[in-house]
C-alpha positions in Angstrom: -16.1 -2.2 -6.0 -14.1 -3.8 -9.3 -10.7 -3.5 -9.8 -9.7 -1.7 -12.9 -6.7 -3.3 -15.2 -4.6 -0.2 -16.1 -0.7 -1.2 -18.1 0.1 0.9 -20.0 3.4 1.5 -22.6 5.9 3.3 -21.7 8.7 2.8 -24.2 10.0 -0.2 -26.3 11.0 -2.6 -23.9 9.0 -0.7 -20.8 5.4 -1.7 -19.3 3.5 1.0 -16.5 1.6 -1.2 -13.8 -1.4 1.0 -12.4 -1.3 -0.4 -8.6 -3.7 1.8 -7.0 -6.8 0.4 -5.3 -9.5 3.4 -7.2 -10.6 5.5 -5.1 -14.4 6.6 -4.4 -18.1 4.9 -2.8 -17.3 1.6 -3.1 -13.7 1.9 -1.7 -13.7 -0.9 2.2 -13.0 1.5 5.0 -11.2 -0.9 7.7 -14.0 -0.9 10.3 -14.2 2.3 12.4 -12.7 4.5 10.3 -14.4 7.6 9.2 -16.4 6.7 6.4 -15.4 8.7 3.3 -17.5 11.3 1.8 -17.5 12.9 -2.3 -19.8 15.8 -2.3 -20.0 17.9 -5.3 -19.8 22.4 -4.7 -20.3 23.3 -7.2 -21.4 22.3 -11.5 -20.6 24.0 -14.8 -24.6 23.9 -15.2 -24.6 26.7 -12.0 -21.6 28.6 -11.3 -19.2 28.3 -14.0 -17.1 25.2 -13.2 -17.2 21.4 -11.7 -15.9 21.1 -7.8 -15.7 18.6 -5.1 -15.3 17.8 -1.4 -13.3 15.4 -0.4 -13.0 13.8 3.0 -11.5 10.7 3.5 -8.5 9.1 7.1 -5.3 9.0 6.3 -5.7 5.5 6.1 -8.4 5.2 2.7 -7.8 2.5 -0.1 -4.4 1.9 -1.1 -2.0 4.3 1.2 0.9 3.9 3.3 1.8 4.1 7.1 4.0 6.1 8.6 5.7 5.5 12.1 3.6 7.9 13.3 0.8 5.8 13.0 1.7 3.6 16.1 5.1 5.5 17.3 4.1 8.4 20.0 7.8 8.8 19.1 7.6 7.1 15.2 8.3 9.6 11.8 5.5 11.5 10.6 5.7 10.5 6.7 6.6 13.8 6.5 10.0 13.3 7.7 11.2 11.0 4.6 12.7 12.2 2.0 11.2 11.2 -1.7 14.4 8.5 -2.4 12.3 6.7 0.4 8.7 5.8 -1.5 11.3 4.7 -4.5 13.3 2.1 -5.4 13.7 -1.6 -6.7 10.9 -4.4 -5.7 10.7 -7.3 -5.3 7.4 -9.8 -5.4 6.7 -13.0 -3.4 4.1 -14.7 -4.4 2.4 -16.5 -0.9 -1.0 -17.3 -1.8 -2.5 -19.7 0.3 -0.5 -19.0 3.5 -2.8 -17.6 5.9 1.0 -17.1 8.3 3.1 -15.7 5.8 6.8 -16.9 5.7 8.9 -17.1 2.4 12.9 -17.1 2.2 13.6 -13.7 1.4 17.6 -14.7 -0.1 18.5 -11.9 -3.0 16.3 -9.1 -1.0 19.0 -6.0 -0.6 19.0 -3.3 1.2 16.7 0.0 0.7 14.7 -2.4 -2.0 10.5 -2.1 -1.0 9.8 -6.0 -0.7 5.4 -7.0 -2.0 4.1 -9.7 -1.3 1.0 -10.9 -3.6 -1.9 -13.0 -1.4 -4.6 -12.0 -3.4 -7.0 -10.6 -1.1 -8.0 -7.7 -2.5 -9.8 -9.4 -5.3 -11.8 -10.0 -2.6 -13.1 -6.9 -1.6 -17.1 -6.5 -1.3 -16.8 -10.0 0.7 -18.0 -9.9 4.5 -15.1 -12.0 5.5 -12.6 -9.4 3.4 -12.1 -8.0 7.1 -12.4 -11.1 9.5 -9.8 -13.3 6.9 -6.4 -12.3 5.6 -3.6 -13.8 5.7 -0.7 -11.4 8.1 3.3 -12.1 8.2 4.4 -13.9 10.3 7.4 -12.5 13.0 9.3 -15.5 11.9 9.1 -13.4 8.4 9.3 -9.8 10.1 12.4 -11.2 11.8 14.4 -11.8 8.4 12.4 -9.0 7.3 14.2 -6.6 9.2 17.8 -7.9 8.4 17.6 -7.1 5.1 17.0 -3.1 5.5 14.2 -2.6 3.3 12.6 0.4 3.1 8.6 -0.2 2.2 6.9 -3.7 3.1 3.5 -4.1 0.4 0.7 -6.5 1.4 -2.2 -6.5 -1.2 -4.6 -6.7 1.6 -5.7 -3.8 4.0 -3.4 -4.8 7.0 -0.2 -7.1 6.8 -1.5 -8.3 10.8 -3.6 -8.4 13.1 -4.2 -6.1 16.2 -2.4 -5.2 18.6 -0.1 -4.9 15.3 3.3 -5.5 16.7 5.0 -6.2 13.3 3.7 -3.1 12.6 5.6 -1.4 15.8 8.9 -4.2 15.2 9.0 -2.0 11.2 8.3 1.0 11.7 11.1 1.1 15.2 13.7 0.6 11.5 11.1 3.0 9.9 10.5 0.2 7.5 7.0 1.3 5.8 3.7 -0.7 5.2 2.3 -0.6 2.2 -1.1 -1.5 2.5 -4.4 -2.6 0.5 -2.1 -3.2 -3.3 -4.1 -4.6 -6.3 -2.8 -5.7 -9.3 0.0 -7.7 -8.3 -1.0 -10.7 -11.1 0.5 -8.3 -13.8 4.3 -7.9 -12.7 7.0 -10.1 -12.6 9.1 -11.7 -9.3 12.2 -8.5 -9.9 13.1 -6.6 -12.4 10.4 -4.4 -11.7 11.3 -0.2 -10.4 8.6 0.8 -8.0 6.8 3.7 -7.7 4.0 4.4 -3.9 4.3 8.5 -3.8 2.0 9.5 -1.0 -0.1 12.9 -0.6 2.3 15.4 0.3 1.5 15.7 4.3 3.7 17.8 6.4 2.7 15.7 9.8 1.0 12.7 9.1 0.4 9.4 10.1 -0.2 7.9 6.6 -1.4 8.8 3.2 -3.3 7.9 0.8 -0.9 6.6 -2.7 -0.6 6.1 -6.1 1.6 3.2 -6.9 3.4 2.5 -9.9 5.2 -0.3 -10.7 8.0 0.2 -14.0 8.4 -3.3 -16.0 11.3 -3.8 -17.7 
């Protein structure tokens, strides 16, 4: 699946960059998750309009994980205010690191921290779900101390089973944003990130549209 690059001019000194993986029949699904379905249920020729039924998992495509995903007593996605999904962003280029560890100097509370690995450029590869970069526990501990609101990565996950780093973040209400694309198009800082999930009331996560507003 080829990821389309979308950049829009939003003003004389502002750009909007789409960091969202397209949702379609070729979008990769984590092994064991339900396969996506896109079924046409009406057409202009027969009913006079076009309509489709969509069946996807809550962790399909570019999505955000809530604490309830892995913690029995964790918060569901709908328990967080809209402000949780918008913030100043900081990007770390960690390409080539299998176990990610960087200096987080300058990361501030309630920011959104992103890690560029370029792994989603390998969508469709047989190794996509086998060989992938992960955050180190040392880095996870430093992130928790910095108190960001969201941690994002251009891969389908931030760690390996049994997902201890997910759980570490969730205990501090830090959300996980996964399957980002186009991180090569944004600067290390001076951008605002909008990671707006589908408005589901009590769920473990949801697909979302992620946009970077670059100044």
